[in-house]
N, C-alpha and C positions, 0 to 999 in steps of 0.2 A: 441578549442581543435584540437589536432593533429588527422588526419585521418590514421588508423592503416593499411589501405589498402596497401599503398607502401611498408611498412616493410613486410607484409604478402606475397605480390607478390615476394619480392626479396627472402625471406626465401624459397618460393616455387621453385623459379628458382635456387637456391643454392642447394636445395634437389635434384632437376632433374640434376644438373650438377654432383653431388655427385655420383648419380646412374650410369650415363654415364660413368664418370671416372672409377668407379669401375667394371663396365662391361669391359672396354677397358683395364684395368689392368689384371683382370681375363684372358682374352684372351691373353694378352702378355705373361702372366705367363705360360699358357698351351704352347704357341708358343716356348717360351725360354726352356721349358722343353723337348719339341720335338726336336728342333735343337740340344741341349746338347746330348741326347740320340743318335741322328744320328751321331753327332760329334764322341762320343765314340765308336759306332759302326765303323765308318770309320778308328778310330786310331788303333782300334783292328785288322781290317782287313788288314791295312797297315803293322803293326807289324808281323802280320802271313804271309804276302806276302814277307816281308824282311828276315825273317827266312828261307822261302822256297828258296829263290834266294840264300842267303848264303850257304844253304844245297846243292844247286845244283852247286854253283862256287867250293865249296869243293870237289865236285866228278868229275871237269873236269881235264884232265891231265895237267900237267906242260908242256907248250910249249915254254918255254923261250929258246933261244939259248944257247948253252953251253958256258962257261966262261964269262958270263954278271954279275955273281954273284948274280942273283936272283934264288930262289928257290921255 
């Protein structure tokens, strides 16, 4: 008769590995969500800063020398 012990041990190892991979996946999913939120926040801050710089540049007087064709 075949001994079922090796099969049982293998199934138990597979279940342990599955649980380990599930925990790792959950952790990585949380980290990805955090990094995605941080990226979105940084993109928003960058766009806000660009808009502020553009507004400041609009307020600067035109310092191009006369006759250069720039306005």
